[in-house]
All heavy atoms as an XYZ file, in Angstrom:
785
protein
N       0.854     -1.171      0.000
C       0.000      0.000      0.000
C       0.900      1.234      0.000
O       1.703      1.420      0.892
C      -0.894     -0.019      1.249
C      -1.731      1.223      1.396
S      -2.698      1.298      2.933
C      -3.859     -0.005      2.695
N       0.738      2.047     -1.026
C       1.528      3.268     -1.184
C       0.600      4.462     -0.949
O      -0.560      4.439     -1.332
C       2.106      3.351     -2.618
C       2.883      2.095     -2.964
C       2.901      4.613     -2.813
C       4.296      2.061     -2.501
N       1.137      5.516     -0.338
C       0.367      6.746     -0.154
C       1.291      7.932     -0.348
O       2.497      7.774     -0.536
C      -0.336      6.789      1.210
C       0.524      6.403      2.385
C       1.432      7.282      2.940
C       0.408      5.139      2.945
C       2.205      6.930      4.027
C       1.170      4.768      4.043
C       2.072      5.665      4.587
N       0.701      9.123     -0.333
C       1.480     10.343     -0.514
C       2.547     10.415      0.583
O       2.249     10.196      1.756
C       0.557     11.556     -0.434
C       1.256     12.864     -0.697
C       0.297     14.041     -0.620
O      -0.921     13.847     -0.733
O       0.802     15.152     -0.422
N       3.790     10.731      0.221
C       4.879     10.734      1.215
C       4.655     11.707      2.376
O       4.091     12.776      2.200
C       6.102     11.165      0.412
C       5.762     10.875     -1.006
C       4.272     11.050     -1.117
N       5.115     11.278      3.534
C       5.150     12.122      4.723
C       6.624     12.423      4.968
O       7.431     11.511      5.146
C       4.546     11.405      5.939
C       3.078     11.084      5.696
C       4.742     12.252      7.209
C       2.460     10.197      6.760
N       6.970     13.696      4.958
C       8.368     14.083      5.200
C       8.616     14.231      6.693
O       7.854     14.883      7.394
C       8.693     15.397      4.492
C       8.639     15.262      2.985
C       9.041     16.502      2.254
N       8.335     17.662      2.770
C       8.819     18.899      2.731
N       9.994     19.141      2.213
N       8.112     19.906      3.202
N       9.677     13.600      7.162
C      10.021     13.686      8.580
C      10.819     14.948      8.867
O      11.570     15.434      8.013
C      10.833     12.463      9.002
C      10.127     11.119      8.915
C      11.057     10.019      9.397
C       8.839     11.112      9.712
N      10.661     15.462     10.062
C      11.430     16.621     10.518
C      12.892     16.199     10.670
O      13.188     15.021     10.905
C      10.903     17.112     11.859
C       9.476     17.633     11.809
S       9.310     19.129     10.842
C       9.928     20.334     11.999
N      13.811     17.145     10.566
C      15.241     16.811     10.691
C      15.592     16.111     11.997
O      16.476     15.267     12.028
C      15.936     18.169     10.596
C      14.996     19.016      9.794
C      13.607     18.542     10.191
N      14.883     16.420     13.088
C      15.204     15.819     14.393
C      14.413     14.548     14.687
O      14.532     13.984     15.774
C      14.995     16.845     15.512
C      13.585     17.346     15.657
C      13.226     18.495     14.708
O      14.061     18.942     13.919
O      12.072     18.935     14.777
N      13.642     14.068     13.737
C      12.840     12.853     13.954
C      13.731     11.630     14.109
O      14.798     11.550     13.500
C      11.882     12.635     12.785
N      13.312     10.688     14.932
C      14.081      9.444     15.059
C      14.208      8.755     13.702
O      13.277      8.771     12.901
C      13.233      8.588     16.009
C      12.297      9.522     16.681
C      12.103     10.671     15.751
N      15.365      8.197     13.449
C      15.577      7.462     12.212
C      15.817      8.328     10.996
O      15.865      7.825      9.873
N      15.985      9.625     11.205
C      16.232     10.522     10.081
C      17.581     10.209      9.451
O      18.514      9.816     10.134
C      16.186     11.972     10.565
C      16.325     13.027      9.501
C      15.295     12.961      8.413
O      15.456     12.202      7.466
N      14.240     13.734      8.534
N      17.675     10.366      8.157
C      18.931     10.100      7.447
C      19.894     11.263      7.637
O      19.472     12.372      7.993
C      18.663      9.926      5.938
O      18.185     11.169      5.415
C      17.669      8.820      5.669
N      21.195     11.059      7.381
C      22.152     12.170      7.475
C      21.790     13.332      6.539
O      22.042     14.485      6.854
C      23.481     11.534      7.074
C      23.318     10.087      7.426
C      21.869      9.784      7.153
N      21.181     13.028      5.409
C      20.787     14.076      4.466
C      19.501     14.786      4.891
O      19.082     15.750      4.268
C      20.608     13.483      3.072
N      18.864     14.297      5.951
C      17.625     14.882      6.498
C      16.484     14.871      5.474
O      15.698     15.792      5.389
C      17.865     16.318      6.979
C      19.008     16.464      7.941
C      18.693     15.843      9.267
C      19.812     16.128     10.253
N      19.991     15.112     11.231
N      16.388     13.785      4.700
C      15.368     13.728      3.652
C      14.482     12.485      3.730
O      13.893     12.095      2.734
C      16.026     13.816      2.280
C      16.944     12.640      2.005
O      17.202     11.820      2.874
N      17.451     12.568      0.795
N      14.389     11.877      4.887
C      13.590     10.655      5.010
C      12.114     10.950      4.858
O      11.594     11.914      5.401
C      13.843      9.980      6.346
C      12.859      8.825      6.570
C      13.348      7.643      7.311
N      14.478      7.008      6.687
C      15.322      6.227      7.357
N      15.159      6.010      8.635
N      16.325      5.657      6.746
N      11.449     10.079      4.110
C      10.002     10.137      3.965
C       9.435      8.752      4.239
O      10.134      7.750      4.114
C       9.571     10.573      2.549
O      10.100      9.646      1.607
C      10.037     11.970      2.221
N       8.181      8.725      4.611
C       7.461      7.462      4.774
C       6.331      7.503      3.754
O       5.540      8.445      3.733
C       6.905      7.321      6.197
C       8.048      7.299      7.213
C       6.055      6.056      6.318
C       7.596      7.295      8.661
N       6.279      6.506      2.886
C       5.302      6.547      1.801
C       4.578      5.223      1.562
O       3.887      5.068      0.559
C       5.962      7.000      0.500
C       7.103      6.125      0.078
C       6.894      5.011     -0.717
C       8.383      6.414      0.493
C       7.941      4.199     -1.092
C       9.440      5.602      0.114
C       9.211      4.495     -0.674
N       4.732      4.282      2.476
C       4.031      3.008      2.296
C       3.659      2.419      3.649
O       4.216      2.785      4.682
C       4.906      2.013      1.533
O       5.967      1.554      2.351
N       2.700      1.502      3.602
C       2.280      0.817      4.819
C       3.454      0.064      5.435
O       3.681      0.144      6.646
C       1.127     -0.138      4.510
C       0.633     -0.993      5.672
C       0.131     -0.126      6.821
C      -0.452     -1.944      5.201
N       4.216     -0.638      4.622
C       5.361     -1.385      5.135
C       6.379     -0.463      5.801
O       6.870     -0.747      6.898
C       6.022     -2.179      4.007
C       7.215     -3.036      4.412
C       6.831     -4.054      5.483
C       7.789     -3.737      3.195
N       6.676      0.665      5.166
C       7.626      1.619      5.760
C       7.087      2.175      7.075
O       7.847      2.354      8.030
C       7.910      2.751      4.778
N       5.788      2.433      7.133
C       5.187      2.954      8.363
C       5.295      1.943      9.495
O       5.674      2.285     10.616
C       3.718      3.319      8.114
N       4.969      0.699      9.202
C       5.052     -0.351     10.230
C       6.483     -0.506     10.720
O       6.734     -0.553     11.930
C       4.498     -1.683      9.679
C       2.988     -1.576      9.471
C       4.844     -2.845     10.618
C       2.370     -2.729      8.708
N       7.428     -0.568      9.801
C       8.836     -0.716     10.200
C       9.313      0.476     11.016
O      10.049      0.310     11.995
C       9.711     -0.900      8.962
C       9.554     -2.259      8.350
C      10.455     -2.414      7.162
N      10.366     -3.761      6.612
C      10.855     -4.124      5.458
N      11.493     -3.248      4.704
N      10.729     -5.359      5.041
N       8.928      1.681     10.602
C       9.367      2.879     11.320
C       8.829      2.856     12.749
O       9.568      3.110     13.690
C       8.917      4.133     10.573
C       9.580      5.366     11.093
C      10.751      5.914     10.660
C       9.126      6.182     12.176
N      11.044      7.024     11.409
C      10.067      7.205     12.341
C       8.023      6.136     13.008
C       9.933      8.186     13.308
C       7.886      7.105     13.981
C       8.839      8.125     14.128
N       7.548      2.555     12.911
C       6.954      2.509     14.256
C       7.636      1.427     15.095
O       7.962      1.651     16.262
C       5.422      2.283     14.177
C       4.838      1.970     15.549
C       4.736      3.505     13.570
N       7.896      0.259     14.513
C       8.563     -0.817     15.253
C       9.951     -0.406     15.727
O      10.359     -0.729     16.840
C       8.669     -2.067     14.390
C       7.355     -2.771     14.178
C       7.468     -3.916     13.182
O       8.385     -3.974     12.358
N       6.510     -4.829     13.243
N      10.676      0.321     14.892
C      12.052      0.690     15.222
C      12.178      1.894     16.143
O      13.058      1.939     16.998
C      12.830      1.007     13.942
C      13.162     -0.187     13.144
C      13.984      0.193     11.930
N      14.171     -0.981     11.090
C      14.374     -0.948      9.798
N      14.439      0.201      9.164
N      14.534     -2.052      9.119
N      11.324      2.916     15.937
C      11.604      4.195     16.565
C      10.611      4.665     17.617
O      10.871      5.646     18.300
C      11.755      5.278     15.488
C      12.868      4.950     14.531
C      12.605      4.629     13.216
C      14.190      4.923     14.971
C      13.628      4.301     12.339
C      15.218      4.586     14.107
C      14.933      4.283     12.797
O      15.943      3.957     11.948
N       9.496      3.995     17.776
C       8.560      4.373     18.834
C       8.758      3.385     19.970
O       8.549      2.187     19.802
C       7.096      4.350     18.320
C       6.147      4.731     19.443
C       6.932      5.290     17.136
N       9.187      3.905     21.130
C       9.494      2.990     22.230
C       8.241      2.308     22.761
O       7.122      2.761     22.560
C      10.287      3.691     23.341
C       9.506      4.755     24.065
O       8.355      4.498     24.464
O      10.048      5.859     24.249
N       8.453      1.190     23.437
C       7.335      0.356     23.875
C       6.402      1.088     24.841
O       5.190      0.870     24.827
C       7.842     -0.943     24.492
O       8.691     -0.662     25.574
N       6.942      1.972     25.662
C       6.095      2.728     26.587
C       5.183      3.691     25.819
O       3.992      3.804     26.113
C       6.961      3.505     27.584
C       6.149      4.221     28.639
C       7.030      4.913     29.664
O       8.052      4.317     30.073
O       6.688      6.034     30.035
N       5.719      4.371     24.831
C       4.917      5.303     24.034
C       3.821      4.573     23.267
O       2.728      5.106     23.071
C       5.811      6.074     23.067
N       4.108      3.344     22.835
C       3.121      2.583     22.063
C       1.857      2.275     22.864
O       0.855      1.898     22.294
C       3.738      1.286     21.552
C       4.715      1.499     20.423
C       5.326      0.186     19.981
C       6.434      0.433     18.975
N       7.185     -0.773     18.659
N       1.911      2.450     24.175
C       0.727      2.178     25.004
C      -0.151      3.414     25.168
O      -1.236      3.311     25.729
C       1.139      1.661     26.394
O       1.888      2.677     27.069
C       1.957      0.383     26.288
N       0.293      4.573     24.690
C      -0.524      5.781     24.800
C      -1.665      5.711     23.789
O      -1.550      5.019     22.765
C       0.312      7.047     24.547
O       0.794      7.024     23.200
C       1.483      7.155     25.523
N      -2.755      6.403     24.047
C      -3.903      6.333     23.132
C      -3.570      6.681     21.680
O      -4.058      6.044     20.753
C      -4.891      7.338     23.729
C      -4.550      7.387     25.182
C      -3.057      7.192     25.240
N      -2.731      7.684     21.474
C      -2.376      8.093     20.113
C      -1.734      6.956     19.336
O      -2.109      6.641     18.212
C      -1.439      9.294     20.144
C      -0.952      9.714     18.770
C       0.068     10.838     18.803
N      -0.351     11.924     19.655
C       0.388     12.426     20.642
N       1.570     11.946     20.907
N      -0.044     13.409     21.373
N      -0.740      6.323     19.950
C      -0.013      5.261     19.248
C      -0.814      3.972     19.200
O      -0.731      3.218     18.242
C       1.364      5.065     19.881
C       2.240      6.250     19.575
C       2.540      7.269     20.418
C       2.853      6.571     18.328
N       3.322      8.195     19.778
C       3.532      7.792     18.491
C       2.893      5.941     17.081
C       4.252      8.399     17.464
C       3.612      6.547     16.055
C       4.281      7.762     16.244
N      -1.627      3.712     20.214
C      -2.500      2.530     20.189
C      -3.455      2.627     19.010
O      -3.665      1.654     18.285
C      -3.285      2.407     21.514
O      -2.349      2.313     22.592
C      -4.186      1.201     21.522
N      -4.023      3.812     18.810
C      -4.945      4.023     17.685
C      -4.215      3.835     16.356
O      -4.731      3.173     15.449
C      -5.552      5.419     17.767
C      -6.520      5.722     16.649
C      -7.105      7.109     16.782
C      -8.027      7.399     15.602
N      -8.569      8.760     15.660
N      -3.028      4.411     16.234
C      -2.271      4.280     14.989
C      -1.925      2.826     14.715
O      -2.078      2.345     13.584
C      -0.994      5.123     15.017
C      -0.087      4.919     13.794
C      -0.796      5.339     12.502
C       1.214      5.647     13.959
N      -1.479      2.117     15.719
C      -1.118      0.696     15.528
C      -2.342     -0.102     15.099
O      -2.246     -0.975     14.232
C      -0.442      0.140     16.795
C       0.942      0.801     16.944
C      -0.322     -1.377     16.733
C       1.608      0.593     18.291
N      -3.516      0.208     15.651
C      -4.752     -0.464     15.229
C      -5.049     -0.164     13.762
O      -5.448     -1.054     13.003
C      -5.912     -0.037     16.118
N      -4.839      1.088     13.338
C      -5.058      1.459     11.937
C      -4.085      0.690     11.038
O      -4.479      0.150      9.996
C      -4.898      2.987     11.737
C      -4.787      3.356     10.262
C      -6.051      3.725     12.388
N      -2.821      0.614     11.430
C      -1.826     -0.111     10.625
C      -2.190     -1.591     10.533
O      -2.072     -2.198      9.462
C      -0.423      0.076     11.210
C       0.132      1.504     11.184
C       1.483      1.557     11.897
C       0.236      2.043      9.774
N      -2.642     -2.166     11.651
C      -3.049     -3.576     11.647
C      -4.225     -3.812     10.705
O      -4.235     -4.767      9.931
C      -3.416     -4.040     13.061
C      -2.203     -4.198     13.970
O      -1.060     -4.259     13.448
O      -2.396     -4.256     15.198
N      -5.225     -2.939     10.762
C      -6.390     -3.093      9.894
C      -6.024     -2.873      8.425
O      -6.585     -3.510      7.540
C      -7.501     -2.137     10.320
C      -8.162     -2.565     11.617
C      -9.362     -1.704     11.981
O      -9.870     -0.966     11.118
O      -9.795     -1.793     13.134
N      -5.078     -1.996      8.184
C      -4.644     -1.741      6.807
C      -3.948     -2.962      6.205
O      -4.063     -3.212      5.005
C      -3.717     -0.532      6.763
N      -3.266     -3.734      7.041
C      -2.572     -4.915      6.519
C      -3.534     -5.968      5.995
O      -3.152     -6.792      5.166
C      -1.646     -5.564      7.583
O      -2.425     -5.987      8.684
C      -0.562     -4.599      8.021
N      -4.785     -5.934      6.459
C      -5.778     -6.892      5.963
C      -6.779     -6.233      5.019
O      -7.829     -6.796      4.709
C      -6.509     -7.615      7.120
C      -5.555     -8.514      7.873
C      -7.194     -6.637      8.052
N      -6.454     -5.017      4.572
C      -7.260     -4.343      3.564
C      -8.535     -3.694      4.046
O      -9.416     -3.393      3.244
N      -8.656     -3.442      5.335
C      -9.882     -2.842      5.869
C      -9.859     -1.316      5.844
O     -10.883     -0.694      6.101
C     -10.130     -3.312      7.301
C     -10.464     -4.781      7.408
C     -10.772     -5.142      8.835
C     -11.155     -6.606      8.946
N     -11.462     -6.969     10.330
N      -8.714     -0.728      5.575
C      -8.571      0.730      5.588
C      -7.864      1.160      4.307
O      -6.892      0.522      3.886
C      -7.799      1.208      6.835
C      -8.577      0.830      8.089
C      -7.555      2.699      6.788
C      -7.934      1.270      9.368
N      -8.322      2.254      3.726
C      -7.770      2.770      2.483
C      -6.499      3.596      2.733
O      -6.339      4.171      3.819
C      -8.813      3.642      1.775
C     -10.043      2.874      1.343
C      -9.721      1.785      0.324
O      -8.960      2.056     -0.618
O     -10.230      0.660      0.493
N      -5.617      3.685      1.732
C      -4.358      4.427      1.895
C      -4.487      5.849      2.439
O      -3.706      6.224      3.317
C      -3.757      4.413      0.486
C      -4.290      3.168     -0.129
C      -5.686      3.029      0.425
N      -5.452      6.670      1.966
C      -5.518      8.032      2.525
C      -5.785      8.050      4.032
O      -5.261      8.900      4.746
C      -6.666      8.688      1.759
C      -6.796      7.904      0.503
C      -6.408      6.494      0.870
N      -6.577      7.097      4.518
C      -6.873      7.041      5.949
C      -5.660      6.585      6.761
O      -5.432      7.066      7.867
C      -8.061      6.117      6.213
C      -9.333      6.618      5.549
O      -9.514      7.849      5.464
O     -10.133      5.782      5.110
N      -4.891      5.679      6.186
C      -3.662      5.229      6.847
C      -2.683      6.392      6.931
O      -2.096      6.666      7.980
C      -3.021      4.050      6.089
C      -1.674      3.684      6.683
C      -3.953      2.846      6.087
N      -2.524      7.099      5.822
C      -1.606      8.232      5.791
C      -2.025      9.291      6.804
O      -1.198      9.830      7.544
C      -1.559      8.854      4.407
C      -0.522      9.961      4.333
C      -0.743     10.867      3.142
N       0.338     11.824      3.039
C       0.395     12.964      3.736
N      -0.539     13.291      4.592
N       1.423     13.780      3.577
N      -3.314      9.607      6.869
C      -3.802     10.624      7.795
C      -3.513     10.224      9.237
O      -3.010     11.038     10.017
C      -5.316     10.851      7.598
O      -5.524     11.334      6.269
C      -5.865     11.852      8.604
N      -3.794      8.988      9.596
C      -3.544      8.530     10.974
C      -2.064      8.607     11.320
O      -1.689      9.062     12.407
C      -4.065      7.103     11.149
N      -1.216      8.173     10.397
C       0.231      8.225     10.631
C       0.705      9.663     10.732
O       1.463     10.019     11.634
C       0.966      7.493      9.498
C       2.491      7.508      9.564
C       2.987      6.815     10.829
C       3.075      6.846      8.331
N       0.252     10.509      9.824
C       0.692     11.901      9.813
C       0.274     12.618     11.090
O       1.063     13.369     11.669
C       0.138     12.608      8.572
C       0.812     13.899      8.289
N       0.125     15.076      8.202
C       2.117     14.204      8.078
C       0.982     16.061      7.953
N       2.188     15.546      7.869
N      -0.947     12.389     11.553
C      -1.423     13.021     12.790
C      -0.547     12.602     13.967
O      -0.127     13.439     14.772
C      -2.906     12.677     13.043
C      -3.333     13.024     14.461
C      -3.788     13.386     12.033
N      -0.237     11.320     14.072
C       0.604     10.834     15.180
C       2.008     11.429     15.114
O       2.550     11.871     16.130
C       0.663      9.309     15.166
N       2.586     11.457     13.926
C       3.940     11.999     13.779
C       3.973     13.505     14.025
O       4.893     14.018     14.656
C       4.491     11.684     12.385
C       4.750     10.206     12.092
C       5.127     10.018     10.628
C       5.822      9.646     13.001
N       2.969     14.223     13.544
C       2.905     15.672     13.769
C       2.758     15.975     15.260
O       3.367     16.915     15.761
C       1.721     16.279     13.005
C       1.894     16.331     11.510
S       2.832     17.739     10.956
C       1.809     19.079     11.500
N       1.972     15.188     15.967
C       1.766     15.414     17.399
C       3.071     15.288     18.175
O       3.255     15.956     19.191
C       0.723     14.443     17.937
N       3.966     14.442     17.686
C       5.264     14.273     18.337
C       6.288     15.291     17.830
O       7.403     15.350     18.337
C       5.808     12.865     18.072
C       4.961     11.755     18.641
C       5.013     11.682     20.156
O       5.940     12.229     20.776
O       4.092     11.063     20.726
N       5.923     16.044     16.805
C       6.869     16.980     16.193
C       7.849     16.286     15.274
O       8.928     16.808     14.992
N       7.485     15.109     14.765
C       8.394     14.315     13.936
C       8.110     14.409     12.444
O       8.874     13.893     11.643
C       8.351     12.856     14.348
C       8.897     12.597     15.724
C       9.725     13.401     16.451
C       8.655     11.453     16.533
N      10.010     12.825     17.666
C       9.361     11.620     17.740
C       7.905     10.296     16.360
C       9.354     10.692     18.766
C       7.890      9.365     17.381
C       8.612      9.558     18.560
N       6.981     15.017     12.062
C       6.645     15.117     10.639
C       6.397     16.565     10.272
O       5.913     17.355     11.080
C       5.409     14.287     10.306
N       6.744     16.892      9.037
C       6.507     18.238      8.531
C       5.037     18.373      8.148
O       4.421     17.418      7.699
C       7.376     18.494      7.309
C       8.839     18.512      7.615
S       9.766     18.961      6.153
C      11.427     18.847      6.797
N       4.495     19.590      8.295
C       3.113     19.793      7.856
C       3.013     19.625      6.342
O       3.974     19.874      5.623
C       2.799     21.232      8.256
C       3.982     21.746      8.974
C       5.088     20.759      8.881
N       1.851     19.207      5.886
C       1.637     19.120      4.446
C       1.730     20.520      3.860
O       1.274     21.490      4.462
C       0.273     18.520      4.125
C       0.221     17.037      4.392
O       1.276     16.375      4.306
O      -0.873     16.525      4.683
N       2.296     20.602      2.695
C       2.409     21.896      2.026
C       1.048     22.300      1.478
O       0.273     21.465      1.027
C       3.432     21.805      0.904
C       4.807     21.485      1.424
C       5.785     21.132      0.336
O       5.393     21.045     -0.833
O       6.941     20.938      0.673
N       0.791     23.587      1.523
C      -0.463     24.097      0.964
C      -0.398     24.021     -0.548
O       0.663     24.202     -1.147
C      -0.679     25.546      1.395
C      -0.812     25.784      2.892
C      -0.897     27.276      3.166
C      -2.038     25.081      3.417
N      -1.539     23.753     -1.149
C      -1.578     23.719     -2.606
C      -1.312     25.110     -3.143
O      -1.844     26.088     -2.653
C      -2.943     23.248     -3.099
C      -3.132     21.769     -2.974
C      -4.410     21.334     -3.668
O      -4.685     21.811     -4.777
O      -5.111     20.528     -3.072
N      -0.498     25.161     -4.158
C      -0.213     26.421     -4.820
C      -1.241     26.638     -5.921
O      -1.639     25.684     -6.586
C       1.202     26.400     -5.410
C       2.287     26.237     -4.371
C       2.301     27.406     -3.412
O       2.230     28.559     -3.824
N       2.372     27.118     -2.128
N      -1.670     27.877     -6.149
C      -2.626     28.103     -7.233
C      -1.993     27.761     -8.574
O      -0.795     27.919     -8.765
C      -2.940     29.599     -7.128
C      -1.883     30.180     -6.277
C      -1.295     29.068     -5.449
N      -2.801     27.275     -9.481
C      -2.322     26.910    -10.805
C      -2.016     28.191    -11.574
O      -2.903     28.993    -11.848
C      -3.388     26.088    -11.532
C      -2.889     25.555    -12.855
O      -1.786     25.913    -13.297
O      -3.634     24.765    -13.454
N      -0.772     28.370    -11.951
C      -0.379     29.597    -12.640
C      -0.869     29.632    -14.076
O      -0.807     30.655    -14.727
C       1.154     29.800    -12.608
C       1.850     28.653    -13.325
C       1.645     29.954    -11.185
C       3.331     28.878    -13.542
N      -1.377     28.519    -14.560
C      -1.826     28.465    -15.938
C      -3.316     28.720    -16.101
O      -3.827     28.742    -17.203
C      -1.460     27.117    -16.570
C       0.024     26.897    -16.576
C       0.600     25.970    -15.735
C       0.850     27.632    -17.402
C       1.963     25.773    -15.730
C       2.218     27.450    -17.399
C       2.784     26.517    -16.565
N      -4.034     28.903    -14.991
C      -5.461     29.199    -15.111
C      -5.625     30.683    -15.374
O      -4.844     31.507    -14.899
C      -6.240     28.815    -13.845
O      -5.660     29.504    -12.732
C      -6.228     27.329    -13.609
N      -6.639     31.011    -16.131
C      -6.862     32.415    -16.429
C      -7.680     33.046    -15.310
O      -8.384     32.371    -14.571
C      -7.596     32.570    -17.760
O      -8.823     31.904    -17.698
N      -7.572     34.337    -15.181
C      -8.336     35.050    -14.169
C      -7.620     35.070    -12.838
O      -6.518     34.554    -12.678
N      -8.296     35.644    -11.858
C      -7.724     35.737    -10.519
C      -7.844     34.405     -9.803
O      -8.688     33.591    -10.117
C      -8.473     36.815     -9.735
C      -8.304     38.181    -10.311
C      -8.918     39.240     -9.428
N      -9.878     38.730     -8.478
C     -11.020     39.309     -8.183
N     -11.372     40.419     -8.781
N     -11.833     38.797     -7.287
N      -7.019     34.232     -8.801
C      -7.020     32.975     -8.050
C      -8.341     32.759     -7.327
O      -8.763     31.644     -7.115
C      -5.877     32.962     -7.050
N      -9.039     33.845     -6.940
C     -10.278     33.688     -6.190
C     -11.517     33.673     -7.090
O     -12.630     33.635     -6.607
C     -10.411     34.775     -5.127
C     -10.438     36.171     -5.724
O     -10.133     36.337     -6.914
O     -10.757     37.101     -4.981
N     -11.327     33.716     -8.417
C     -12.484     33.688     -9.308
C     -12.908     32.250     -9.570
O     -12.084     31.344     -9.544
C     -12.166     34.397    -10.618
O     -11.161     33.700    -11.327
N     -14.209     32.014     -9.824
C     -14.695     30.644    -10.049
C     -14.228     30.054    -11.355
O     -13.796     30.641    -12.238
C     -16.198     30.769    -10.011
C     -16.521     32.227    -10.110
C     -15.274     32.988     -9.813
């Protein structure tokens, strides 16, 4: 299961020396949580919910956007993920950006 990449903050656990690590698949998310979220933190409601979402996703009960959202919310709450970038207006559309 692949989803839109989540960019990790430079100080996030498991960050690469180039500071460009992203998580973009269910497998990568599961491995990252297994490696970098300590066992005590995994018992908190936030991580318990995320682990349940990851488990359900492995059997196809949850769609990729929902998995990504749950992971991103958990990582953002810890300060480990960058916020999603705002969509930029299409420079090729005619008229003002606020026109219909």
